[in-house]
C-alpha positions in Angstrom: 287.8 17.0 207.6 287.4 13.5 206.2 288.5 10.2 207.6 291.3 10.2 204.9 292.8 13.4 206.3 292.2 13.0 210.0 295.5 11.2 210.5 297.3 13.9 208.7 296.1 16.9 210.7 298.8 17.5 213.2 300.1 20.8 214.7 301.4 23.5 212.4 305.1 23.7 211.7 307.4 26.0 209.8 308.3 25.2 206.2 311.9 25.6 205.2 312.7 29.3 204.7 309.2 30.8 204.9 307.8 32.8 207.9 304.3 31.4 207.5 303.5 28.2 209.5 302.1 25.4 207.3 299.6 22.9 208.6 300.3 19.2 208.0 297.5 19.2 205.4 299.1 22.0 203.5 302.4 20.2 203.5 300.7 17.0 202.3 299.1 19.0 199.4 302.4 20.5 198.5 304.2 17.1 198.6 301.5 15.5 196.4 301.6 18.2 193.8 305.4 18.4 193.9 305.6 14.6 193.2 303.2 15.1 190.3 305.3 18.0 188.9 308.4 15.8 189.2 306.8 13.3 186.9 305.5 10.5 189.2 302.3 8.8 187.9 299.1 10.0 189.6 298.0 6.5 190.4 301.2 5.8 192.3 301.1 9.1 194.3 297.5 8.4 195.3 298.2 4.8 196.3 301.2 5.8 198.4 299.6 8.9 200.0 296.3 7.1 200.5 294.3 9.8 198.7 291.7 10.0 196.0 292.7 11.0 192.4 290.0 13.7 192.6 291.8 15.2 195.6 295.1 15.3 193.8 293.6 16.8 190.7 291.9 19.5 192.7 295.2 20.6 194.2 297.1 20.1 191.0 294.6 22.6 189.3 295.0 25.1 192.1 298.8 24.9 192.1 300.5 28.2 191.3 304.2 28.5 191.8 303.9 32.3 192.1 301.4 32.1 194.9 302.9 30.7 198.1 299.5 30.1 199.7 298.0 28.0 196.9 297.8 25.0 199.2 295.5 26.8 201.7 292.0 25.5 201.8 289.3 27.9 200.5 286.1 28.6 202.3 283.0 27.0 200.8 280.7 29.7 202.2 279.0 31.7 199.5 280.3 35.2 199.1 276.8 36.6 198.7 273.2 35.7 199.8 271.1 37.3 197.0 267.8 36.0 198.4 268.3 37.3 201.9 265.8 39.7 203.2 267.4 43.2 203.2 268.3 44.6 206.7 266.0 47.6 206.2 262.9 45.4 205.6 263.8 43.2 208.6 264.2 46.2 210.9 260.9 47.6 209.6 259.1 44.3 210.4 260.5 44.2 213.9 259.4 47.9 214.5 256.0 47.1 213.1 255.7 44.2 215.5 256.5 46.5 218.4 254.1 49.3 217.1 251.1 47.0 216.4 251.3 44.9 219.5 249.2 46.3 222.4 248.1 45.0 225.8 244.8 43.8 224.5 246.1 42.1 221.3 249.3 40.7 222.8 251.8 39.4 220.3 251.2 40.3 216.6 250.9 37.6 214.1 252.8 37.4 210.8 249.5 37.6 209.0 248.7 41.0 210.7 252.1 42.4 209.7 251.8 41.0 206.2 248.3 42.6 205.8 249.7 45.9 207.2 252.5 45.9 204.7 250.1 45.0 201.9 247.8 47.9 202.7 250.6 50.5 203.1 252.4 49.4 199.9 256.0 48.7 199.5 258.4 47.5 196.8 258.7 44.0 198.1 256.6 42.3 200.7 258.1 39.2 202.3 255.9 36.1 202.7 254.2 35.4 206.0 256.7 32.6 206.7 259.6 34.9 206.2 258.0 37.5 208.5 257.5 34.8 211.2 261.2 33.7 210.8 262.3 37.3 211.2 260.2 37.8 214.3 261.5 34.5 215.8 265.1 35.4 215.0 264.6 38.7 216.9 263.0 37.1 219.9 259.5 38.2 219.2 256.7 35.8 220.0 254.6 34.9 217.0 251.0 33.9 217.7 249.8 30.4 216.8 247.7 31.5 213.8 250.4 33.4 212.1 251.7 30.7 209.8 250.0 27.4 209.1 252.8 25.6 207.1 
């Protein structure tokens, strides 16, 4: 939420005859686009509503009269993470860490796991840094000489 919109984010209220509660921001978006559709100049709308032209153009472009929820903000989170390490490989690395660690050796380094994966083949072997991150994420202690950078 930007400083321009902080003053406009109040509690949700019902809009006219619809059953869906609209936030103050959604109502503001609808008002701005409606004024544009009614023929008011964009510069005047933006000046009176204290908004940027880019903001109004964004909502003008999303405006669909057939879709009642067009004024709802969309998530900016990506739908996919194509470079994420697959869950099967991550699970395999955690299991290897448990299998290779012994009382004498203690915690297993990312280098040891990387070497083991290299020796035993595999379609895709993650970097040592990725292996260290996976082990840290799963609460496994990574020895000091596992990753240098």
